[in-house]
N, C-alpha and C positions, 0 to 999 in steps of 0.2 A: 191750808195746803190745797192747791188745785191739781188734780191729776188730769192729764190729757187722755181723751178717749182713744182707744186702740181699734183700728180697722184692719182686719186681716182676711186673706182669702185662703180657703182650704179646699182640698180635693173632695169630689163627690164619690162616695164609696158605697158598697152594699150595706154598710152599717149606718149610713146617714141618709140614704136615698129617700126614706120616709119623711125626713125633715124637708127635703126639697119638694116632695109631693104636697105636703101640707102648706108650705110657703106659696107654691104656685096656685093652689086652690084659693088662697086668701088674696093674693096680689093680682091675679089675672082673671078676666071674666070668661075665659075659655077653659075647657078641661083637656088635659093632655093624656093620651092613651099609653098603654104599657110599653109599646115600642119606643115611644119618646124616651122613657126612662131607661130602657135597655141600651139605647144608643148613647144616652148621656153617660152611662157607666163606662163606655168605651171611648169617650171623647177626650180624656186626658186633660191637658191644659185648657181645652176649649169649654170646660164646664167647671165652675167654681162656686162654692158657697161663700157668702160674705158674712163675716163675724164682726159684731160691734161689741167690744168688751166681752168677748167669748160667747156671745149669744148669736145664733143664726138669724140674720135679719134680711138677707138678700141672696140673690143667685144670678149667675149668667150662664147660659147654655148656647153653644154655637155649633155649627157644622160646616164642613167645606162643601161648596156647591160648584160643580164643574158644568158649564153649559155655554153654548154659543162660542166655543173656543176661548172661554174665559175661566179663570180660577178665582172664585169669590168666596168670601166668608159670610155666612148667613147667621145673623143673631136670631136664634129661635126665641129666647127669652132673656130679658135683663130687667130685674125688678127688685124692689125693696119694700119692706113693710111700711105702711103709711107714717107711723110715728117716727121713723128713722130716715125719712126723706129729707133732702137738703142739708145733709151732714157730710157729704162728700163720698158716700158709699158707692153710689152709681158711678161716679167719676173714677174711683179706684178700680171698679170692675171693668169699666170701659177701657181704661188705660192698660189694664192687663191684656185685654184682647188686642188693642192697638200695638202694644209691645210684641205680642206674638206674631202678628202679621208683618210687622217691620223686621223682626229678626228672621222670619222665614224669607222675606224678600220676593216672594213669588205670587202675590195676590194682586188682582186687578182692582178689586173694590170690596167694600163691606156693605151689606144691605140688610134690611129688615122690613117687616110690616108693622104698621101702627094704626090702630082704630082712628078714624078721621076726627073724632071729637076729643082725642087724648092730647090736649094742648100742652100739658106738662111734659109728656114724652117727646112731642115734636120739638118743643123749645130745647129740651135737653140735647137731642141729637143734632139740631142745627148749630148749637154751641160748639160742636166738634166737627163742623164742616159738612154735615149731611144735607142733602137737598131732596125735596119731594120730586120724584122722577115719574111717578105713575099713580093713578087711582084704580084700585081693583074693586069693582062693584060686587056686592054680595060675597065678599071674601070670607066673612065669618058666618057661622051657622048659629042660630038660636040666641044671638045678641044683637042689640040695636044701638047705634047704627051698625049695619052689617058691612059697610064699606071700609076699606083700609087704604092708607097711603103706603107706597113703597118708598122708603127713604134709602138713599145711597150715598156713600162717601167714596169718591174715586181716588184710588191710590196711584194709578198711572193712567195716562190718557189712552183712549181706545186705539189710536193709531199706533201707539207703542205696543199694545197688546198683540197686534198682528205679527210682531217680530219676536214673539216669545214662544219657545218650545217649552211647554209646561213641565216636561220631564227633565229638561237639561238647562233651562234658563234662557237668557237672551240669545237670539240667533244673530250672528254678526254677518251682515250682508257683504262685508268687505273681504271675507275669508277667501273667496274664489279669486279676487283680484291679487291677493298676496302670492298665490301660487304662480300666477302669470308673471308677476314682477320678478320672481326669483330666476326664471328661465332666461 
């Protein structure tokens, strides 16, 4: 009898935050400070642990970034323990985030930083339509190479972004014409 592996996502809570910390120290070459973990506890659907047959093997942590009149989702971390890579766990985590931004409907793009030599991560994100849009020199401290690519997946074109009131949704430029047409 063959049993299919189960991949599930769970909330990050004060009870399991230490598992996230441990996972991040193993998966990523950088150390995250206490503020990162405090913010993660308040991130709700934007921070999830990934379970493979009830074992924590991965996590995704994001935050909303508002800048340059754009509302973007920043993937702070998305990683999986090495022995569990290429089993679809990263895809489950990414699809959760993609579903979140699609359901919200008010994001311009998703972006993240990737170390320039991390070919596996670059290929993973390109598979989902991300493009390298910038190189940040000396982005990382105490690791080599220190440079990072900024990868971005555009959810709506920049010209469309200018017609968005981020508090109330799309701005209809024809509204003023309607009032004239009624008179």
